[in-house]
N, C-alpha and C positions, 0 to 999 in steps of 0.2 A: 339300434338305430344311431344313425350318424347324419348329422346336417353337414351338407356338403358346401353351402353358399347361402348366402341371406341378401336379398337383393330389394331394396326400397324401388317400389313402382306404383304409380298412382294413389298415393298417399297410403298404400298399406305396405306388406311384405311378404315377398316370395323367398319359399323355402325350397332347396332341392335337398331331398333327405334319401339315404341308401339304407337298406338293409338285407341280411342274408334271408334268403327264402327258404324255409324246411321243406317246402313242397317240392320244387324245383333243383334246390341245392345251388343255387346260382345266386349272384348279387344283383338286387332289384332297385330302380332309382323310381321316385316319383316325386311331383312339385307339389305344396301347400302354398296356397294363398291367404293371406289372413289380412282382413280392411283394417285400416287404422283404427286403433283404439281397442283391437282385440291380441294386442301383443304387449309386451314381452312374452314369448314361448312359453315360459315358466308361469305366467300369470295364469289364474282359473277363469279368466273371462271365457263366455261362451257365446258362439254365433252359429246361425243356421247356416249349414252348407251344402253345396253340390258336389256330388261325385261326378266327373269324368273320365270314362274309360275310352284311352285312344286306340285306333286299329292295331292290328299286328304289325305294321310296317311303320309305326309311329314313335317316337319317344316321349318323354314328359316334357322337352324343350318344343315340341311341335307346335302344341295349343298355345304356349307361352309366347313365343316368336310370331305367330301369324294370326291369331283370334282377336286380338285388343280388347278381350273380355274383362280385362282387371279394372278398367275405369268403370262399368256397369257394377262391378261386384262392391267395388268399393262404395260407389254411390247407395248402394242398396243395403250395404253392411252384410254380405253374405261371403263368407268363407268358400274356398274351393280345394278340393283333394284331386 
């Protein structure tokens, strides 16, 4: 697993992460939002999390750029993958 980028947003941290899929034998990228207080990533803090699956034509960036969800996630202390 490789962290491609770290961006501070809405008092939390947005990570873009990539890995090589064993199933498809291709590279895959996903995003993880950590609300304030649940990072650094190496810490053992735990938060509830929401799993969001984009449609076939979407990328991990679509929800990050268009949804405005990070403010609400940060306010409630919920992470998202």
